[in-house]
C-alpha positions in Angstrom: 0.6 -75.8 101.8 0.3 -76.7 105.5 3.5 -77.3 107.5 2.8 -80.8 109.0 6.3 -81.1 110.5 5.3 -80.0 114.1 2.4 -82.5 114.1 4.6 -85.3 112.8 7.3 -84.5 115.3 4.6 -84.6 118.1 3.4 -88.0 116.9 7.0 -89.3 116.9 7.6 -88.1 120.4 4.3 -89.7 121.6 5.2 -93.0 120.0 8.8 -92.9 121.4 7.4 -92.1 124.9 4.9 -95.0 124.6 7.7 -97.4 123.5 9.9 -96.3 126.3 7.2 -96.8 128.9 6.5 -100.3 127.4 10.2 -101.2 127.5 10.3 -100.1 131.2 7.2 -102.1 132.0 8.4 -105.3 130.3 11.8 -105.1 132.0 10.1 -104.6 135.4 7.9 -107.6 134.8 10.9 -109.9 134.2 11.0 -110.0 130.4 14.5 -110.2 128.9 15.8 -108.0 126.1 12.9 -105.6 126.6 14.4 -103.0 124.2 14.8 -105.6 121.4 11.3 -106.9 122.1 9.7 -103.4 121.8 11.7 -102.7 118.6 10.6 -106.0 117.0 7.0 -105.4 118.0 7.2 -102.0 116.3 8.5 -103.6 113.1 5.7 -106.1 113.2 3.1 -103.3 113.8 4.4 -101.3 110.8 4.4 -104.4 108.5 0.8 -105.3 109.5 -0.4 -101.7 109.1 1.1 -101.3 105.6 -0.4 -104.6 104.5 -3.9 -103.9 105.9 -3.8 -100.3 104.5 -2.8 -101.6 101.0 -5.7 -104.1 101.1 -8.3 -101.6 102.2 -7.1 -99.0 99.6 -7.5 -101.6 96.9 -11.0 -102.4 98.2 -11.9 -98.7 98.1 -10.3 -98.3 94.6 -12.4 -101.1 93.1 -15.6 -99.8 94.7 -15.0 -96.3 93.3 -14.4 -97.8 89.8 -17.7 -99.6 89.9 -20.9 -98.3 88.3 -23.0 -99.0 91.4 -23.0 -100.9 94.7 -25.2 -103.7 93.4 -22.9 -104.3 90.5 -19.8 -104.3 92.8 -21.4 -106.8 95.1 -22.5 -109.2 92.3 -19.5 -108.8 90.0 -16.4 -107.7 91.9 -16.9 -108.7 95.6 -16.9 -112.5 95.0 -13.5 -112.3 93.3 -12.0 -110.2 96.2 -13.6 -112.4 98.8 -12.3 -115.6 97.1 -8.7 -114.5 96.9 -6.0 -115.3 99.4 -3.8 -112.3 98.7 -4.2 -110.7 102.1 -3.7 -114.0 103.9 -0.5 -114.8 101.9 0.9 -111.3 102.6 0.3 -111.6 106.3 1.6 -115.1 106.5 5.0 -114.0 105.0 5.1 -111.2 107.5 4.3 -113.4 110.5 6.5 -116.3 109.5 9.6 -114.1 108.8 9.3 -111.9 111.9 8.2 -114.7 114.3 11.2 -116.7 113.2 13.5 -113.7 114.0 11.8 -113.2 117.4 12.0 -116.8 118.3 15.7 -117.1 117.7 16.4 -113.8 119.4 14.4 -114.6 122.5 15.8 -118.1 122.8 19.3 -116.7 122.7 18.5 -114.0 125.3 16.6 -116.4 127.6 19.4 -118.9 127.5 22.0 -116.2 128.0 20.0 -115.1 131.2 19.5 -118.6 132.6 22.4 -120.8 131.3 24.9 -118.6 129.6 27.4 -121.4 128.8 24.9 -122.8 126.3 24.0 -119.5 124.7 25.2 -119.4 121.1 25.2 -116.8 118.3 22.7 -118.7 116.2 20.3 -120.6 118.4 18.9 -123.9 117.0 15.2 -124.6 117.9 13.3 -127.9 118.1 10.8 -129.1 115.5 7.8 -128.3 117.7 9.0 -124.7 118.0 9.5 -124.4 114.3 6.0 -125.9 113.8 4.6 -123.2 116.1 6.2 -120.5 113.9 4.8 -121.9 110.7 1.5 -123.2 112.0 0.5 -120.1 114.0 1.6 -117.8 111.2 -0.9 -119.6 108.9 -3.7 -119.6 111.4 -3.3 -116.0 112.5 -3.1 -114.8 108.9 -6.3 -116.8 108.1 -8.1 -115.3 111.0 -7.1 -111.8 110.2 -8.2 -112.1 106.6 -11.5 -113.6 107.7 -12.1 -110.8 110.1 -11.2 -108.2 107.5 -13.4 -109.7 104.8 -16.3 -110.1 107.3 -16.1 -106.4 108.2 -16.1 -105.5 104.5 -19.1 -107.7 103.9 -21.1 -106.2 106.7 -20.5 -102.8 105.3 -21.6 -103.9 101.8 -24.7 -105.5 103.3 -25.5 -102.2 105.0 -24.9 -100.3 101.8 -27.3 -102.5 99.9 -30.0 -102.4 102.5 -29.9 -98.6 102.6 -29.5 -98.1 98.8 -26.2 -96.2 99.2 -24.5 -94.7 96.2 -20.8 -95.5 95.5 -19.8 -92.2 97.0 -21.8 -92.9 100.1 -20.2 -96.3 100.5 -16.7 -94.8 99.9 -17.4 -92.2 102.7 -18.6 -95.0 105.0 -15.5 -97.0 104.4 -13.4 -93.9 105.3 -15.4 -93.5 108.5 -15.4 -97.2 109.4 -13.0 -99.4 111.4 -11.8 -101.0 108.2 -9.4 -98.1 107.8 -8.6 -97.8 111.5 -5.8 -100.3 111.2 -3.3 -98.5 113.4 -4.7 -99.5 116.8 -5.6 -103.0 115.5 -2.0 -103.5 114.2 -0.4 -102.4 117.4 -2.7 -104.6 119.6 -1.9 -107.6 117.4 1.9 -106.8 117.3 2.2 -106.5 121.0 0.1 -109.6 121.7 2.0 -111.7 119.2 5.4 -110.4 120.3 4.6 -111.5 123.9 3.2 -114.8 122.6 6.4 -115.6 120.7 8.4 -114.7 123.8 6.4 -117.1 125.9 7.1 -119.9 123.3 10.7 -118.9 123.2 10.9 -119.1 127.0 9.3 -122.6 126.8 11.8 -123.6 124.1 14.7 -122.5 126.3 13.4 -124.5 129.2 13.1 -127.6 127.0 16.7 -127.1 125.9 18.2 -126.2 129.3 19.3 -129.2 131.3 19.3 -127.0 134.5 15.5 -126.6 134.2 13.2 -129.4 135.1 10.0 -127.6 136.2 8.3 -124.2 135.4 6.2 -121.9 137.5 3.3 -119.6 136.3 3.7 -116.0 137.6 0.8 -113.6 137.3 1.8 -110.1 136.5 -0.5 -107.4 137.8 -2.0 -104.9 135.3 -4.9 -102.4 135.2 -7.4 -105.2 134.5 -6.2 -108.4 136.1 -7.8 -111.7 135.2 -9.1 -113.7 138.2 -8.3 -116.9 136.4 -4.6 -115.9 136.0 -4.4 -114.7 139.6 -5.8 -118.1 140.7 -2.9 -120.1 139.1 -0.1 -117.7 140.2 2.7 -120.0 141.5 1.3 -123.2 139.9 4.2 -125.5 139.1 4.4 -128.3 136.4 7.2 -130.2 134.7 8.7 -128.1 131.9 7.1 -130.0 129.0 3.7 -130.3 130.7 0.7 -127.9 130.5 -0.6 -125.7 133.2 -4.3 -125.9 134.3 -6.1 -122.6 133.7 -9.7 -123.3 134.4 -11.0 -125.4 131.5 -7.8 -124.8 129.4 -4.4 -126.5 129.4 -1.9 -123.9 128.2 1.7 -124.9 127.7 2.7 -121.2 128.5 1.0 -117.8 128.9 -0.7 -116.7 125.7 -0.7 -120.3 124.4 -2.4 -120.5 121.0 -5.1 -122.8 122.5 -6.3 -119.9 124.7 -9.1 -117.6 123.5 -8.5 -113.9 123.1 -10.1 -113.2 126.4 -7.2 -115.1 128.1 -4.4 -113.8 125.9 -4.8 -110.2 124.7 -3.0 -107.8 127.1 -1.9 -110.7 129.2 1.6 -110.0 130.7 2.0 -113.2 132.7 5.4 -114.9 132.6 7.0 -118.2 133.6 9.9 -118.9 136.0 12.3 -121.8 135.6 12.8 -124.2 138.5 16.3 -125.7 138.5 17.3 -129.3 138.9 19.7 -129.4 141.8 21.3 -132.6 140.4 22.3 -130.8 137.2 23.9 -127.8 138.9 27.4 -129.4 139.0 27.5 -130.4 135.4 30.4 -129.3 133.2 30.0 -127.2 130.1 30.5 -130.3 127.9 28.0 -132.3 130.0 25.5 -129.5 129.7 25.9 -129.3 125.9 25.6 -133.1 125.6 22.5 -133.1 127.7 21.0 -130.3 125.7 21.6 -132.2 122.4 20.1 -135.3 123.9 16.9 -133.5 125.0 16.5 -131.8 121.6 17.1 -135.1 119.8 14.4 -136.8 121.9 11.9 -133.9 121.3 12.6 -133.9 117.6 12.3 -137.7 117.3 9.0 -137.6 119.2 7.7 -134.9 116.9 8.8 -136.7 113.8 6.9 -139.8 114.9 3.9 -137.7 115.6 4.0 -136.1 112.2 4.0 -139.5 110.6 1.0 -140.5 112.7 -0.9 -137.3 111.9 -0.3 -137.8 108.2 -1.6 -141.4 108.4 -4.7 -140.4 110.3 -5.6 -137.2 108.5 -4.0 -137.7 105.1 -2.3 -134.3 105.2 1.0 -133.1 106.4 0.0 -129.8 108.0 -3.2 -127.9 108.9 -2.8 -125.4 106.0 -3.4 -128.4 103.6 -7.0 -128.7 104.7 -9.0 -125.7 106.2 -11.2 -128.1 108.2 -8.2 -129.2 110.3 -7.5 -126.1 112.4 -4.3 -125.2 114.2 -6.2 -126.0 117.5 -7.0 -129.5 116.3 -3.5 -130.1 115.2 -2.1 -128.8 118.5 -4.5 -130.8 120.6 -3.8 -134.0 118.7 -0.1 -133.6 119.2 -0.6 -133.0 123.0 -2.8 -136.1 123.2 -0.2 -138.2 121.3 2.6 -136.9 123.5 0.7 -138.0 126.6 0.1 -141.5 125.2 -3.6 -140.9 124.7 -3.2 -141.7 121.0 -1.4 -144.9 120.1 
């Protein structure tokens, strides 16, 4: 028996140190509730890791139970590839944890920018709720697709090289399919920051004191020239920024490719409406409710229009209607480009 406690303790200290450094970094960059953010990212990372690990272990188990690689590819793989078990498991993780993050961050942002409106249980608008559900579905679909593609590439290589089941099992152990730790952490951190951006956007929509927003570039080891170029860009709070060829509503907008989102730490700043600074608490609450009612009514009308035009209620009802199409169509409708 080998005493693994010293090793496990060392790993725990390393993770704790990394989390502490991330918390310090986020707080310095202007993110609110940095400690809670890092904790929630850790919870998301663990849930993703456990789910991906269980999926890869089941894949390995079924291979080892097969009589040969060719038999597995012809008889077993089509069934594995055709199931949505991984996507469903990831969707539940994302939907549940994104919802918790969104409500937590909206409360914290409102507490920081207009504390008289901060409540214990923050209510969010219909577009914010649609982001949680829609992006959870799209992200889980993409992660399952990437995982299955990686598995299929490995199976193709095994078939081309006439590997035995044992050789394929060894290759799986040595491949990136089982290296879910780094992948899970990267996804968790990116998505935590993405949800925080959408929560900040939601807070701006609800906050009567805010009428415009400003993009602020945050320096890091590998700054993006495109993000540096729009540092200080101001738009009205419900409008989109101009980032090269893209029109993001906020940093890490789901319309942005990974090259513009992963490891991005950019943040937004609220620009206050001087005419609203003298409003009473009751007037602020009334204005907030009015803004939310208007946003919800607009979104409800849009959903009716979308259903009429596409014959479905949400992107998950038809794989050909991606989350990007759904989002772009909503933005065009909101701008009056679709009657």
